[in-house]
Steps between C-alpha positions, in 0.01 A plus 500: 500500500549461878265679736623689807263425792525697823402339829471719802354509845372846538310717761200705441724810486733328245794387715682203390805527721602215744191276494672191605680588826638774737844483359418447137541864391546768765631767255375852552423413864220262420374327810195310390676203339286175512171674456352205305559248790159498665311465156627165373246227453432205260281713287791730408727191440245347269534787251858578551628135476413438133695825422805372681475170308503647153813489284672835550820697524543772755575866439600682818657823618822481705344517847232246425752267349719524811198415723401201274867383471531468876160335549383260223805276470424413864132451425514338155232243589244783531571640156731274294444714194706767649796288489474395133382840364740732343539798732542830296617777739475876424817641660789711425695412816458123528616257225545155656319260733532138624125464434494367147407543226518882537539765227589858598347788292719802510452825319176591336251269689198596284686408174621178645169388633324597171751287316466214748120500455551459118692176556335167496454337843278496801329811654685725752388536855587814700442500869548822719780691333336845556778708373552279187124499429489884452732452196290212373178690523647815360611295186149329472661153543254347749237274353319354817461613852423241757413691813422368842332806655511500882231677709742737677686833452854577609533868410857470371736261327585402134202500277408304190400801298755784552682749285532256207123450447371604165133505386389153423185306487450147637228241481391293805539142394428336835422589857445322831479587871623292788312461820759731669438785252784464260395577148670321213476698184653409166530778249620489138647797317229630267593797280481873575296687746170619355359824616161666457228688668286338767143550424 
């Protein structure tokens, strides 16, 4: 069974929109694009690099795919795996691309991703894709959260946990802090939420 691993740059107030640059995603009037720029360092690359080097396929929402499609073919030396990975795209409006290999998942996304996870193959990586993630979280399809938590708040923007979030427990498998205050936290899905009375 393939795992679905979500990778996201996230603010303290949960925003994941437009981390890479001012023009990356301005939908909804978002004006803080590029908010990760001043926090990059070798410590962050040390933990992110091995993740990028793993065998993987990509599962992306339409907007994230369009961003990746225009960027990574021009920077393939930085992430060669992005070129050979199969790109699965959750979209009902786009069904072709010159960036291959690409497969477009139209219709019932949760059912198609569930079936995809049952197939043999490498794990799936999802980056960004805030809208699609609500569907995946609601269907309990996310196995691992690889979060890079930045020490700032933005007040508005697309959030990782939105309307699609269901009650779910996670176990912290690994954590690190960079000198610039970015916390890398890796969580694995771990059953139901347990409630009780605090003594």
